[in-house]
N, CA and C atoms as an extended XYZ file, in Angstrom:
249
Properties=species:S:1:pos:R:3:atomname:S:1:resname:S:1:resid:I:1 pbc="F F F"
N         9.381      -20.224        7.426 N   MET     1
C         8.434      -19.130        7.252 CA  MET     1
C         8.829      -17.968        8.152 C   MET     1
N         8.794      -16.742        7.625 N   PRO     2
C         9.203      -15.580        8.411 CA  PRO     2
C         8.300      -15.364        9.618 C   PRO     2
N         8.870      -14.770       10.615 N   ASN     3
C         8.159      -14.476       11.840 CA  ASN     3
C         7.240      -13.276       11.631 C   ASN     3
N         5.979      -13.409       11.946 N   ALA     4
C         5.006      -12.328       11.757 CA  ALA     4
C         5.358      -11.103       12.589 C   ALA     4
N         6.146      -11.280       13.642 N   GLU     5
C         6.514      -10.146       14.479 CA  GLU     5
C         7.319       -9.113       13.710 C   GLU     5
N         7.948       -9.509       12.607 N   LEU     6
C         8.720       -8.563       11.814 CA  LEU     6
C         7.831       -7.527       11.139 C   LEU     6
N         6.544       -7.790       11.064 N   LEU     7
C         5.622       -6.882       10.406 CA  LEU     7
C         4.819       -6.060       11.395 C   LEU     7
N         5.320       -5.907       12.591 N   THR     8
C         4.563       -5.203       13.612 CA  THR     8
C         5.003       -3.747       13.723 C   THR     8
N         4.093       -2.951       14.211 N   TYR     9
C         4.393       -1.567       14.550 CA  TYR     9
C         3.700       -1.319       15.876 C   TYR     9
N         4.494       -0.999       16.889 N   ASN    10
C         3.948       -0.839       18.247 CA  ASN    10
C         3.128       -2.064       18.652 C   ASN    10
N         3.706       -3.251       18.456 N   ASP    11
C         3.077       -4.532       18.813 CA  ASP    11
C         1.788       -4.794       18.046 C   ASP    11
N         1.683       -4.285       16.855 N   ARG    12
C         0.488       -4.453       16.042 CA  ARG    12
C         0.897       -4.824       14.632 C   ARG    12
N         0.316       -5.854       14.087 N   VAL    13
C         0.601       -6.235       12.713 CA  VAL    13
C        -0.109       -5.272       11.778 C   VAL    13
N         0.647       -4.637       10.905 N   MET    14
C         0.082       -3.691        9.953 CA  MET    14
C        -0.563       -4.473        8.810 C   MET    14
N        -1.786       -4.101        8.467 N   LYS    15
C        -2.534       -4.777        7.410 CA  LYS    15
C        -2.929       -3.755        6.351 C   LYS    15
N        -3.357       -4.269        5.216 N   PHE    16
C        -3.790       -3.424        4.109 CA  PHE    16
C        -4.809       -2.390        4.590 C   PHE    16
N        -5.725       -2.799        5.420 N   GLU    17
C        -6.801       -1.927        5.901 CA  GLU    17
C        -6.302       -0.784        6.780 C   GLU    17
N        -5.056       -0.877        7.248 N   ASP    18
C        -4.498        0.156        8.118 CA  ASP    18
C        -3.957        1.363        7.349 C   ASP    18
N        -3.922        1.270        6.030 N   TYR    19
C        -3.317        2.317        5.218 CA  TYR    19
C        -4.347        3.125        4.439 C   TYR    19
N        -4.051        4.412        4.279 N   LYS    20
C        -4.879        5.280        3.442 CA  LYS    20
C        -4.560        4.996        1.984 C   LYS    20
N        -5.594        4.991        1.158 N   ILE    21
C        -5.456        4.766       -0.276 CA  ILE    21
C        -5.833        6.053       -0.986 C   ILE    21
N        -4.992        6.460       -1.931 N   VAL    22
C        -5.253        7.669       -2.699 CA  VAL    22
C        -5.409        7.273       -4.167 C   VAL    22
N        -6.640        7.351       -4.689 N   PRO    23
C        -6.832        7.114       -6.128 CA  PRO    23
C        -6.807        8.447       -6.884 C   PRO    23
N        -6.203        8.452       -8.060 N   TYR    24
C        -6.209        9.660       -8.879 CA  TYR    24
C        -6.048        9.310      -10.358 C   TYR    24
N        -6.581       10.183      -11.184 N   ARG    25
C        -6.496        9.995      -12.635 CA  ARG    25
C        -5.295       10.778      -13.157 C   ARG    25
N        -4.572       10.165      -14.078 N   GLN    26
C        -3.427       10.815      -14.704 CA  GLN    26
C        -3.867       11.560      -15.966 C   GLN    26
N        -2.949       12.339      -16.515 N   ASP    27
C        -3.250       13.114      -17.718 CA  ASP    27
C        -3.681       12.248      -18.895 C   ASP    27
N        -3.182       11.007      -18.958 N   ASP    28
C        -3.542       10.119      -20.065 CA  ASP    28
C        -4.825        9.336      -19.796 C   ASP    28
N        -5.561        9.719      -18.764 N   SER    29
C        -6.843        9.121      -18.355 CA  SER    29
C        -6.726        7.754      -17.681 C   SER    29
N        -5.509        7.264      -17.431 N   THR    30
C        -5.367        6.043      -16.640 CA  THR    30
C        -5.513        6.402      -15.168 C   THR    30
N        -5.772        5.393      -14.354 N   TRP    31
C        -5.975        5.607      -12.919 CA  TRP    31
C        -4.858        4.966      -12.118 C   TRP    31
N        -4.497        5.632      -11.033 N   VAL    32
C        -3.533        5.119      -10.070 CA  VAL    32
C        -4.243        5.003       -8.732 C   VAL    32
N        -4.038        3.877       -8.060 N   ALA    33
C        -4.442        3.719       -6.660 CA  ALA    33
C        -3.139        3.512       -5.896 C   ALA    33
N        -2.889        4.344       -4.912 N   GLU    34
C        -1.588        4.373       -4.248 CA  GLU    34
C        -1.735        4.357       -2.735 C   GLU    34
N        -0.792        3.695       -2.077 N   ILE    35
C        -0.641        3.789       -0.628 CA  ILE    35
C         0.612        4.633       -0.411 C   ILE    35
N         0.460        5.936       -0.167 N   PRO    36
C         1.620        6.830       -0.071 CA  PRO    36
C         2.630        6.444        1.008 C   PRO    36
N         2.196        5.787        2.048 N   ALA    37
C         3.094        5.427        3.146 CA  ALA    37
C         4.086        4.328        2.765 C   ALA    37
N         3.831        3.624        1.660 N   LEU    38
C         4.694        2.527        1.227 CA  LEU    38
C         5.238        2.826       -0.163 C   LEU    38
N         6.511        3.144       -0.244 N   ALA    39
C         7.131        3.455       -1.534 CA  ALA    39
C         6.909        2.316       -2.519 C   ALA    39
N         6.475        2.667       -3.707 N   GLY    40
C         6.272        1.672       -4.754 CA  GLY    40
C         4.986        0.894       -4.664 C   GLY    40
N         4.120        1.245       -3.726 N   CYS    41
C         2.865        0.511       -3.557 CA  CYS    41
C         1.746        1.255       -4.277 C   CYS    41
N         1.628        0.963       -5.570 N   TYR    42
C         0.586        1.589       -6.375 CA  TYR    42
C         0.191        0.661       -7.509 C   TYR    42
N        -1.011        0.854       -8.007 N   ALA    43
C        -1.520        0.097       -9.147 CA  ALA    43
C        -1.957        1.091      -10.208 C   ALA    43
N        -1.533        0.862      -11.429 N   LEU    44
C        -1.871        1.706      -12.565 CA  LEU    44
C        -2.735        0.886      -13.515 C   LEU    44
N        -3.980        1.336      -13.729 N   MET    45
C        -4.920        0.588      -14.559 CA  MET    45
C        -5.764        1.557      -15.396 C   MET    45
N        -6.581        0.994      -16.290 N   LYS    46
C        -7.421        1.820      -17.169 CA  LYS    46
C        -8.556        2.510      -16.421 C   LYS    46
N        -9.087        1.854      -15.378 N   THR    47
C       -10.198        2.443      -14.636 CA  THR    47
C        -9.866        2.536      -13.154 C   THR    47
N       -10.614        3.397      -12.468 N   ARG    48
C       -10.464        3.550      -11.015 CA  ARG    48
C       -10.728        2.230      -10.318 C   ARG    48
N       -11.797        1.552      -10.724 N   GLU    49
C       -12.188        0.288      -10.096 CA  GLU    49
C       -11.109       -0.782      -10.253 C   GLU    49
N       -10.516       -0.843      -11.456 N   GLU    50
C        -9.450       -1.824      -11.701 CA  GLU    50
C        -8.220       -1.526      -10.847 C   GLU    50
N        -7.870       -0.236      -10.730 N   ALA    51
C        -6.712        0.144       -9.923 CA  ALA    51
C        -6.932       -0.204       -8.455 C   ALA    51
N        -8.129        0.093       -7.945 N   LEU    52
C        -8.438       -0.230       -6.543 CA  LEU    52
C        -8.476       -1.736       -6.308 C   LEU    52
N        -8.941       -2.498       -7.291 N   ALA    53
C        -8.999       -3.959       -7.158 CA  ALA    53
C        -7.610       -4.583       -7.194 C   ALA    53
N        -6.683       -3.975       -7.921 N   GLU    54
C        -5.326       -4.516       -8.052 CA  GLU    54
C        -4.436       -4.152       -6.868 C   GLU    54
N        -4.734       -3.064       -6.193 N   LEU    55
C        -3.875       -2.580       -5.111 CA  LEU    55
C        -3.616       -3.606       -4.006 C   LEU    55
N        -4.588       -4.401       -3.555 N   PRO    56
C        -4.275       -5.409       -2.530 CA  PRO    56
C        -3.207       -6.411       -2.990 C   PRO    56
N        -3.179       -6.734       -4.274 N   ASN    57
C        -2.149       -7.641       -4.789 CA  ASN    57
C        -0.770       -7.000       -4.722 C   ASN    57
N        -0.709       -5.722       -5.076 N   VAL    58
C         0.555       -4.990       -5.004 CA  VAL    58
C         0.999       -4.883       -3.545 C   VAL    58
N         0.059       -4.586       -2.651 N   PHE    59
C         0.383       -4.506       -1.222 CA  PHE    59
C         0.998       -5.818       -0.743 C   PHE    59
N         0.440       -6.925       -1.160 N   SER    60
C         0.948       -8.234       -0.762 CA  SER    60
C         2.401       -8.428       -1.201 C   SER    60
N         2.725       -7.982       -2.403 N   MET    61
C         4.104       -8.088       -2.892 CA  MET    61
C         5.046       -7.191       -2.084 C   MET    61
N         4.604       -5.981       -1.783 N   VAL    62
C         5.419       -5.067       -0.983 CA  VAL    62
C         5.616       -5.641        0.419 C   VAL    62
N         4.549       -6.185        0.979 N   GLU    63
C         4.613       -6.811        2.300 CA  GLU    63
C         5.647       -7.948        2.308 C   GLU    63
N         5.636       -8.766        1.270 N   ASP    64
C         6.610       -9.859        1.157 CA  ASP    64
C         8.037       -9.331        1.085 C   ASP    64
N         8.253       -8.235        0.365 N   GLU    65
C         9.588       -7.647        0.271 CA  GLU    65
C        10.089       -7.177        1.635 C   GLU    65
N         9.223       -6.516        2.386 N   TYR    66
C         9.607       -6.086        3.736 CA  TYR    66
C         9.954       -7.293        4.593 C   TYR    66
N         9.140       -8.317        4.526 N   ARG    67
C         9.352       -9.520        5.327 CA  ARG    67
C        10.695      -10.163        4.970 C   ARG    67
N        10.992      -10.280        3.676 N   GLU    68
C        12.240      -10.895        3.228 CA  GLU    68
C        13.457      -10.117        3.704 C   GLU    68
N        13.334       -8.800        3.821 N   ARG    69
C        14.434       -7.966        4.307 CA  ARG    69
C        14.481       -7.893        5.829 C   ARG    69
N        13.491       -8.502        6.482 N   GLY    70
C        13.436       -8.465        7.942 CA  GLY    70
C        13.053       -7.108        8.477 C   GLY    70
N        12.296       -6.338        7.694 N   GLN    71
C        11.896       -5.002        8.103 CA  GLN    71
C        10.417       -4.957        8.460 C   GLN    71
N        10.080       -3.991        9.304 N   GLU    72
C         8.693       -3.768        9.678 CA  GLU    72
C         8.005       -2.898        8.628 C   GLU    72
N         6.743       -3.135        8.409 N   LEU    73
C         5.956       -2.209        7.595 CA  LEU    73
C         5.783       -0.934        8.412 C   LEU    73
N         5.967        0.227        7.795 N   PRO    74
C         5.822        1.480        8.546 CA  PRO    74
C         4.359        1.801        8.828 C   PRO    74
N         4.156        2.535        9.883 N   ALA    75
C         2.812        3.025       10.179 CA  ALA    75
C         2.442        4.062        9.142 C   ALA    75
N         1.165        4.243        8.912 N   ASP    76
C         0.692        5.228        7.950 CA  ASP    76
C         0.614        6.587        8.620 C   ASP    76
N         1.401        7.509        8.108 N   SER    77
C         1.364        8.877        8.643 CA  SER    77
C         0.841        9.847        7.591 C   SER    77
N         0.168        9.302        6.568 N   THR    78
C        -0.375       10.109        5.479 CA  THR    78
C        -1.466       11.038        5.982 C   THR    78
N        -1.376       12.294        5.603 N   GLU    79
C        -2.437       13.254        5.903 CA  GLU    79
C        -3.085       13.667        4.594 C   GLU    79
N        -4.395       13.620        4.540 N   ILE    80
C        -5.132       14.066        3.374 CA  ILE    80
C        -5.514       15.523        3.615 C   ILE    80
N        -4.997       16.418        2.787 N   VAL    81
C        -5.241       17.837        2.987 CA  VAL    81
C        -6.475       18.276        2.203 C   VAL    81
N        -6.548       17.890        0.942 N   HIS    82
C        -7.695       18.229        0.098 CA  HIS    82
C        -8.324       16.931       -0.375 C   HIS    82
N        -9.583       16.734       -0.077 N   ALA    83
C       -10.239       15.497       -0.488 CA  ALA    83
C       -11.556       15.815       -1.180 C   ALA    83
């Protein structure tokens, strides 16, 4: 089993709750829930609620990929300008 220390940032394990989530509707009326700080970490679903509910599963897969590569999850430096 991989060492949890590989997922640390400044001696802190990064968790789903540590990241900003940006939900938005696309032109085709589908919804995306995205964690901008993690490339490829987004869920595309028919509704906002479905996208937000699926995002933790996607985060888990991204987290596993980082762990397998022996890389740390990056800290969230996302700034929300217009909300």
